[in-house]
C-alpha positions in Angstrom: 14.0 -21.7 -16.1 10.3 -21.3 -14.4 11.3 -23.2 -10.8 13.8 -20.6 -10.0 10.9 -18.3 -10.6 8.5 -20.2 -9.1 10.3 -20.2 -6.3 11.4 -16.8 -5.6 7.9 -15.6 -5.7 6.8 -18.1 -3.3 10.1 -17.6 -0.9 8.9 -13.7 -1.8 5.6 -14.5 -0.9 6.4 -16.1 2.5 8.8 -13.1 4.0 6.6 -10.6 2.7 3.9 -10.0 5.5 7.4 -9.0 8.0 8.5 -6.1 5.9 6.5 -3.6 8.1 7.3 -5.7 11.7 9.1 -3.8 14.4 12.7 -5.5 15.8 11.6 -8.3 18.4 13.8 -10.2 21.3 17.3 -9.4 21.1 17.5 -6.9 17.6 17.4 -4.1 18.9 21.0 -4.2 20.6 22.1 -6.6 17.5 21.2 -4.2 15.5 19.7 -1.0 15.5 22.8 -0.1 18.5 25.4 -1.9 17.6 28.1 0.0 16.5 29.7 -1.9 14.4 26.5 -1.9 11.7 27.5 1.7 11.3 29.3 2.8 8.1 31.5 4.9 9.8 33.6 1.3 11.3 36.6 0.1 9.9 36.7 -3.7 8.6 39.6 -3.8 11.5 36.8 -3.1 14.0 35.3 -6.1 12.6 37.6 -8.4 13.7 38.6 -6.9 17.3 34.6 -7.3 18.2 31.8 -9.4 18.9 28.3 -10.1 17.4 26.9 -7.4 19.9 30.0 -4.6 19.3 31.1 -5.5 22.3 34.9 -5.8 22.1 36.4 -9.3 22.9 39.1 -7.9 25.7 36.8 -6.7 27.9 
């Protein structure tokens, strides 16, 4: 049990300093501006669009 706790703490410590960082490279278009990641997007739309939120039939 303590091995799992130690692994969780170690993993959290590694990424802790990245929590305050902003988006880099393609994060803005892939995450912030992606309309598929909005709560109003239906599940069927997720299968119609690519990773970037662009319709695949274009």
